N, C-alpha and C positions, 0 to 999 in steps of 0.2 A: 504494500500500500504506500503510495507516494505521499509527500508532505501535504500537498494541496488537498488530496482526497481525504487524508486523515483529519486535517483541519476542518474541512467541510463537514465530515461525519460528526466529529465531536461538537463543533459549533452549532450545527443544525439540531442535533438531538438535545443539546443543552438548552437551546432556545425553546424547543418543545416542552422541556421540563419547566422552564421559567413561565411559559404561558399557562401550563396546567397549574403551576403553583399560584399564579395570579388568580386564576379562576377559582381555585380552592379557597383562597382568602376571601374572595368576593362572596362565595356561597356561605362560607363560615360566618362572615359578618352579618349576612342577611338572616341566617337561621339561628345562630347562637348569640349574636350581638356581643355585648360586653358585660354580661352578667356573671353570676357565680360559676356556672358550668363552664363558660368560656375561659375564665381565669384558671380554674382547676385543670382543664385540659391543656392550656398553655404551659402550665408548670409540668404536667405529666409528659408533655412532648419535649420540653426543654431538657429535663434531667438525662434521659438516655442519649440525647444529641450532644450534651455537654461531654459525656464520657466517650462518645463516639469520636469526637474531635481529639480527645486525649489518646485513646487506644487505637482507633481505626485510621485516623487521618493525620496524626501527629508523628510521634517518634517511630511508630510501627511502619508506616508507609515509607518514611524517609530511610529507614534501615533495611526493610525487606526488599523493596524494588531494586535498588542498586546491586544488592547481593545476589538476588535471583538472576538479574540480567548478566551479571559477571559470570555466574556459573553457566548460564545458557550459552554465552559466547565462547567461554574458555574451556568448559568441560563437557558441553553437550546437553541435550534435552533431558536425558535420563538422570544426570546428576542434579540438574536444576529441579526436576520433579521430586527427587528424593529430598532435597533441601526444603522444598515447599511442604512436603509431608511432615518433615521433622518440626517445622514451624507450626503447622496446623495441629499436630499432636499435643503441643504444649499450649498453644494459644487458646484452643477451644475449651479445655478444662479450666483454665484461668478465667476466661470470660464467664463461664457458667458459675464458677465459684463467686466471682464478684457480683454477678446478677443475683444469685441466691442470697448473699449476705444483705444486699440492699433491699431485696423484697422482704426479708424477715424484719429488718430494722427500719423499714420505710416510714413508720409513724414518727420516729425520732429524727430521721433525716429531713422529712418535710417540715417538722417543727423547727429544725435548725435553719433551713434556708427560707422559710416563710413563717417566721415567728408570729407575726400578727394574725395569722389565720387560726391559730389555736383558740382564739376567743370566739371564732365563728364555727361552731361544732359541725354544721352541715357541710360547709365549704372545705373544712379541714378533712373530714371523713371522705368526701368525694375526691379530693386531691390525692389522698393516700391510696384509695381504691384504683383510681385511674393510673397513677404512677406504677403501682404494682402490675397492672395490666401491660403497660407500655415498656416496662424495664427489659423483658426478653428481646426487644428490638435491638438492644445493644449487642447481643450475640450475633444476630443476623447481619447487622450492618457492618460490624467489624470483620466478619467472614467475607462479606461483599468486598471490603477493602483488600483482603488477601487475594481473592480470585480476580479482582479488577487489576491488581498489580501483576498477576500472572498473565492476564489477557493483554494488558498494555505492553508487557515485555515481549509478547508474541506478535505484536502489531495487530491485535484484534481489539478495535476500539468501540465497536458498535454497542455491544451488550453493556459495557461499563458506562457508556455515555447515556444510554436509554434507561438504565436501572432507576435513577431517581424519579423518572416519570411514573413508574409503577406505584410508588408510594403516594404520589399526588392522585393518581387514578383511584387507589384504594380509599383514600380519605374522602374524595368527592363522592365515591360510591356510598360510603357510610353516611354522609350527610344527606344524600338523596333517598337512601333506604329508610333512614329514621329521621325524618325532617321536622319532627315536632318541637325541637329545641329542648333546652333543659338537660338534666342529668342523663336521661336515656340517650339523647343524641351524643353527648360528650362521651358516654361509655361506648357507644357504637364507633365513634372516631378513635378511641383508644384501641379497640380491637382492630380497627382499620390500620393503625400503625403497625401492629404485629403482622397482619396479613400482608401489608405492603412490604415489610422487611422480608417475609418469607418468599414473596414473589421476586424480589430483587436478588435474593440469594439463589433461588432456583434458576433464574435467568443466567446469572454469572457462572454458577457451577455448571450448568448445562453447556454453556458456551465454551468454558475451559475444557470440559470433557470432550466436546466435539473437536476442539483444537488439538487434542492429543495430550492435554495435561490432566490425566486421570488420577486425581489425588485420592489416596486411600487413608483411612484413619488408623494410625499406628499407635503403639503404646508410647505414652509420653516418656521422653528421656532427654537429658541435657547433653548435647553433643558439642564438640568444639565449634 
């Protein structure tokens, strides 16, 4: 894939995602407005995305992609695939452990970052519920970062560039399926976040598999 084609693919699909995101925000504002449910969902969506930037798009991406590309060019596809499997074997359990810890202690965590909400029992309880629902999105989206790094190193840009659109489609679908507003709609959107993350992972995993990067889940071990 040449530079212009790659740029057009990434730029065009990113534009599609931005347009869908704009549509999502318009529908969200129309249905949920700025009430208690909207605030609780905003917090529930913020927390996993905050950790996504730390684990999925921060140090992990900056460390994984160059090392994977280096092995791909210097030692061949099989060694690069083995390296990605070693990373996946450690990365997935760590993500699951972090997610489980936050889900268990979510009431204390929400009270810490939104202290004023503890005086509003309904809003606080809804925020805890929604954040517990959305927290598994962290696992999905961080694995998406891993598979996206693999795909980009293989010059396969389409799936990784289109993946964010699936989250917006899932959230728009949740708003249209449960359009009444209030806590029920917010809860539907929280599940939409999880569904969107699952769709993103399925797309990137399937694309990596089709590209020959068939990653297997191995026993976690720390290698050099």
